[in-house]
C-alpha positions as a LaTeX table, in Angstrom:
\begin{tabular}{lrrr}
\hline
Residue & $x$ (\AA) & $y$ (\AA) & $z$ (\AA) \\
\hline
Met1 & $-34.33$ & $-26.47$ & 50.09 \\
Lys2 & $-34.48$ & $-23.30$ & 48.35 \\
Asn3 & $-37.94$ & $-22.92$ & 46.36 \\
Val4 & $-36.19$ & $-20.85$ & 43.15 \\
Thr5 & $-38.82$ & $-19.85$ & 39.42 \\
Val6 & $-37.03$ & $-20.88$ & 36.78 \\
Ser7 & $-38.40$ & $-19.71$ & 32.92 \\
Met8 & $-37.42$ & $-22.08$ & 30.20 \\
Asp9 & $-38.63$ & $-22.19$ & 26.64 \\
Asp10 & $-41.42$ & $-24.30$ & 25.74 \\
Ala11 & $-40.01$ & $-27.15$ & 23.88 \\
Val12 & $-37.20$ & $-27.38$ & 27.29 \\
Ala13 & $-40.35$ & $-27.89$ & 29.84 \\
Asp14 & $-41.42$ & $-30.60$ & 27.44 \\
Trp15 & $-38.69$ & $-32.88$ & 27.54 \\
Val16 & $-37.57$ & $-32.30$ & 31.19 \\
Arg17 & $-41.32$ & $-33.15$ & 31.90 \\
Ile18 & $-40.65$ & $-36.02$ & 30.03 \\
Glu19 & $-37.07$ & $-36.77$ & 31.90 \\
Ala20 & $-38.37$ & $-37.27$ & 34.75 \\
Ala21 & $-41.23$ & $-39.17$ & 34.26 \\
Lys22 & $-39.43$ & $-41.58$ & 32.89 \\
Arg23 & $-37.08$ & $-41.13$ & 35.80 \\
Asn24 & $-39.99$ & $-41.35$ & 37.96 \\
Thr25 & $-39.17$ & $-37.54$ & 39.40 \\
Ser26 & $-40.57$ & $-34.68$ & 39.96 \\
Val27 & $-38.87$ & $-32.08$ & 37.26 \\
Ser28 & $-38.26$ & $-30.26$ & 40.63 \\
Arg29 & $-35.48$ & $-33.13$ & 41.60 \\
Leu30 & $-34.78$ & $-33.55$ & 38.44 \\
Val31 & $-33.83$ & $-29.82$ & 37.40 \\
Gly32 & $-31.93$ & $-29.36$ & 41.15 \\
Glu33 & $-29.75$ & $-32.84$ & 40.23 \\
Met34 & $-29.08$ & $-32.27$ & 37.22 \\
Leu35 & $-27.84$ & $-28.14$ & 38.60 \\
Ala36 & $-25.83$ & $-29.93$ & 41.80 \\
Asp37 & $-24.05$ & $-32.35$ & 38.73 \\
Lys38 & $-22.77$ & $-29.56$ & 36.84 \\
Met39 & $-21.92$ & $-27.88$ & 39.94 \\
Arg40 & $-19.78$ & $-31.00$ & 41.17 \\
His41 & $-18.16$ & $-31.05$ & 37.22 \\
Asp42 & $-17.55$ & $-27.56$ & 36.92 \\
Asp43 & $-15.72$ & $-27.50$ & 40.08 \\
Ala44 & $-13.67$ & $-31.31$ & 39.77 \\
Tyr45 & $-12.45$ & $-29.47$ & 36.30 \\
Glu46 & $-11.36$ & $-26.07$ & 38.23 \\
Arg47 & $-9.76$ & $-27.62$ & 41.02 \\
Ala48 & $-7.58$ & $-30.10$ & 38.79 \\
Met49 & $-6.46$ & $-26.87$ & 36.94 \\
Arg50 & $-5.74$ & $-25.27$ & 39.41 \\
Glu51 & $-3.18$ & $-28.42$ & 39.93 \\
Ala52 & $-2.14$ & $-28.47$ & 36.56 \\
Leu53 & $-1.13$ & $-24.52$ & 36.55 \\
Glu54 & 0.53 & $-25.19$ & 39.77 \\
Trp55 & 2.54 & $-28.78$ & 39.60 \\
Arg56 & 6.17 & $-27.21$ & 40.39 \\
Ser57 & 8.18 & $-28.64$ & 37.70 \\
Trp58 & 6.52 & $-26.60$ & 35.22 \\
Gly59 & 8.14 & $-23.52$ & 34.49 \\
Lys60 & 11.51 & $-24.01$ & 36.11 \\
Ser61 & 14.81 & $-24.22$ & 34.15 \\
Thr62 & 17.42 & $-26.42$ & 35.18 \\
Gly63 & 19.72 & $-24.35$ & 32.79 \\
Pro64 & 19.89 & $-22.23$ & 29.67 \\
Tyr65 & 16.82 & $-23.00$ & 27.07 \\
Leu66 & 18.03 & $-25.17$ & 24.28 \\
Thr67 & 18.61 & $-23.77$ & 20.68 \\
Arg68 & 16.24 & $-25.11$ & 18.08 \\
Glu69 & 19.02 & $-27.28$ & 16.64 \\
Gln70 & 20.20 & $-28.63$ & 20.36 \\
Ala71 & 15.74 & $-29.27$ & 20.87 \\
Asn72 & 15.52 & $-31.23$ & 17.19 \\
Asp73 & 18.62 & $-33.54$ & 18.07 \\
Arg74 & 17.56 & $-36.56$ & 19.38 \\
Ala75 & 21.11 & $-37.87$ & 20.01 \\
Tyr76 & 21.73 & $-34.86$ & 22.23 \\
Leu77 & 17.76 & $-34.69$ & 23.94 \\
Arg78 & 18.88 & $-39.09$ & 24.95 \\
Gly79 & 22.04 & $-37.82$ & 26.31 \\
Arg80 & 20.61 & $-34.93$ & 28.56 \\
Ala81 & 18.35 & $-37.58$ & 30.10 \\
Asp82 & 20.88 & $-39.42$ & 31.64 \\
Gln83 & 21.03 & $-36.31$ & 33.51 \\
Pro84 & 18.75 & $-35.66$ & 36.43 \\
\hline
\end{tabular}
């Protein structure tokens, strides 16, 4: 484990001391856990975004683009849904 020095506003320092006391832990451990949670959340978000953007069916066209009229014609679209 690494030791670091963190600077924060007095109001933030007061809040984190109270929050750590409520959780029966140290300020150091509480801040470390908060940062670890943030890291996991950000990693999960980035991974999900990357997977969504790499999803193979996006951006692939099986034919010409629909015209505006075709895109708004429900009967036409229902007929296309039956096709592979």
